N, C-alpha and C positions, 0 to 999 in steps of 0.2 A: 266182317270185324267192321265197313263202317253198309252205312245206308246210301248216301249220298253221294259216293264217291265209284270209282275200278281205278285199282292200281295195282301197278303190274313195274316187275325190277326184272329190268336184263341184267344178270351176273355175269355174265361176258362183256360187256359191253361198260358199265357200273351204270346206264341210264337207269329213273325211275319214270315209269307215264303216271301222272295221277293225273286223272279227267273227270269234270263234275258229271253227275248220270240222272241227272234230273228231263231228261229230253223233252218228255211231254208240260214241262213249266219254261221250257228254252235254258233251263240251268242257271233258273233266275235262284240268286243267293236270300238264302233265309237265314235263321240263327245258327238252327239246324247243321246245314252246311257248309257254315263258315266254321265253324267251333269246331268239324271234321274235318275242315280244311288247313284249319292251325295246328292240329294231332298230327294230322297226316304231312306235311310239313317237317314238322320239329321230330317224328319218327324217322323222315328222311335223312334228315340234316345227319344223326346221330348211327347212325345205321354207313359202317366201315364198305359194305356193298357197294351205294352208291356217292357215283363221284358228281352226277349233271340232272334236274329234276326235270321235267317238260310237265306242263301244265297244260291240261287239254281240256275238251267237252265231245262228250255223247253229242249225239244225233243234229238237226242244220244249224245248231249255234256255237258258238262257246260261253257266252251266255249276256240275255239279256238283261243281267242289271240286278237291283232289289225286288225281293218279291213282293212286289204292291199290296197285296191282302195282308202278308204281314206289317207292311206297315202303316197301314189305315190302322190293324188293329194296337198296336205302339199309340198313335196321335190319337185314339180312342178312349187308352191307358193312362196316358198323362207327357208330360215334360220329360221325366225323368225314366219314363219306360222307352222313349225316342231314343236318349241321349244313351244308355246302355246300349241300345241296337246299335246307332252307327259308333261308339264306341269298341264294338266290338270288330265290325269294318275296319276302324282303325287299326286296331294290335294286329289285326292280317298285315295291312299294308307296310305294317313298319316290323312286321316278323318276318316279311319277304327279303327287305333290305337284314335283315340281320344273321341272318342265318348265313353257314359260313358255302354254302356250295350254292353255285350259277341257277337259277331258276328262268325257264325260256318261255312262254306264253307261244301256243301253239295253235294260232287263231283260224276257225276255217268261218264261214256265215255271220253271224251279226256278233258283234259285241258294243254290247251298248250300255252307256249309266256306268254303275258301280261295275257292270261286266266289262266297260272298256277300262275303267279306274283297276281294276282286276290284271288286267294285260299290262297296264300302262308303267302299275306296280313291279312288274316281276323284271331281271335284270338285262331281257334281251327279248322280243316280240318276233318271231315267224310270225308271219302271214300269206294264206291264200288270193288270187288272185281276184275273186268273187268275193272278200271276205270286207265288211260294212264297218268304220265304228261313228262314233261317237258321240255326245253329253247331251244327253233332248231333256235333260231335267227340266230348264228353260220354259218349255213347251206344256211345261204341268206344274206352275209355278212355284219350281222345286229349284234349290242351288248344286252344282257337282261338287260338294265342298268338300267331298272326304278327299280327292282325286288333287285339288289345289296343289297343295306344295311339290307333291310329284308332278304333274302335269307342267308347270311353269317353269322347272329344271329342264323337262325333257325338248320343247319348244320354247321357251320362252315369254314373257310375258306377255306380250301384243297377239301372239298366234294362239295363247293359252287360252284369254278376253275371248279372242271372235271364237275360238270352239263351246267353249261354255255362253257366250251369250244369246249367241245363235243358233246354237241346239242341233247343228245338221249334218247331217250324216256324210262324212264319205267316204272314197272306197278306201283299197290299201295301197293303191299307186300312191294312193295323197297323202293316204298316213305317212308313209314312209319318206314321202318327201318334205315334208313337215318334221320329221323325225318322234312320232307314233311309233315307228317301226324298223327294223334292223335291214330285213328282210323278204320281197316277196316273190312266191313259188307259181308258175300257173294249176289253175285243179287237179289239174290230170297230173301234175308229179311230188303234188304235194307230199304225203305221205313217205313216199321214196325221201325223196330233198332235207326234208322234216328232220327225216330218219338219221340222216347223213349228216345232218348239221351237227344233232344230238350226241351222236356216237363221236365225230372227231374233237367235236366243245369234252367231252370227256376221258378222251385220251390225253389231254392235255395237261400239267402238273396241277393234281391237288391242291398242294400245298399254296404251288403260287399262285394258284385259280382266287384260293381262300383268302390269302394277304393282299388281295388288287382289288378285291370288291370288298373288303376294310377298310383298302385307303383311301378307295375313291368315293366311298358313302361319306367315312369322317371330315373329308375335305369339304362340308358340305357349310358347317360353324363355324368352320377358321379362317383366319387372318392366309394369306398366300404368306408371311412366312412361316405362322404355323407350320400351315401342311407341305411345306418345302422338309419342313425340320420331323414332320411324322411319316416322310417319304423317305429320310434318311436311314429314320428307325425301323420301319418295314423294308429299307432293304437291304441292309444287317443281318435281320434276321433271316429274311431269301435266303444269303449263302450260305447261312447254317441249316437249310433243311435237307435233307436226304436229298430229294426229287433236285434239286439245285448244283450240291456238291458233285451227283451223277454227270448230269448234263457237261459241268463243267469236266472234270476227269474225261467222259466222250470227247469234247472237243477238241482238246487237247490233242488228248489219244489219234483221233482223226490228223491233227494238223503234225505229231508227229511221223505217222505213216505218208503226209502226202512228202515232206523235208528229205523222208528216206528213200522213196522212191525216186524224185529230184536226184538224192543223191546217188544213186544206184544207175540213173540213165544218167548223170553225167560222168561217169568210170568206165562207162559202155561206149559212150561217144567216140 
């Protein structure tokens, strides 16, 4: 179905693994790959079998960034072609936040430039210890413009400016310290640990995860008071979901059993 993606759905766990599949180009983002990725993500979000989406890459690297040959072609075509290409990538980054299901970047090798932006745009980032991250665009006289809005939210303005202005590549531990990465795993355990993480995340309430994601990102443009009010609305909505009601019943039932057990122990004492 896709030329540049490899997709596997584990119906038992609800984990949908999407792998960028241009290993010969270090999974560089060309227009076709970006379009396929948008389509695959939308399909996964609409698929009732899917609870969590894991995004990785085949080959040596997660993603080396934009396909520079295609960038050069768009430059030669003119500014409108460049704008269309940039807007398509921006739509992908925006889509990642709009999806109701969590998207987890599973990063090995290098995640550079647009590839680092792709990882940063995901909800969570898991990294192999040997992974490398960076925004080296400035070294080409370019600007990591598409990721600016997300990066400053993740690491703050000063850290974001340092990463973009110097263009240095950093290791996974430093990326985690700065807030770019959630968890770092030893290379030898990377596949096992990331699979376990995705499975555990998929075991959580789907409705709770969807509401949490919507509330968290919806707070970006709100005042403190508006964000609190939105939280109250989501709180009330969450209480009405089947998952929440089942969880409350389970909790109350467990508490009742403990009380009954204590009463029985008191009678026999």
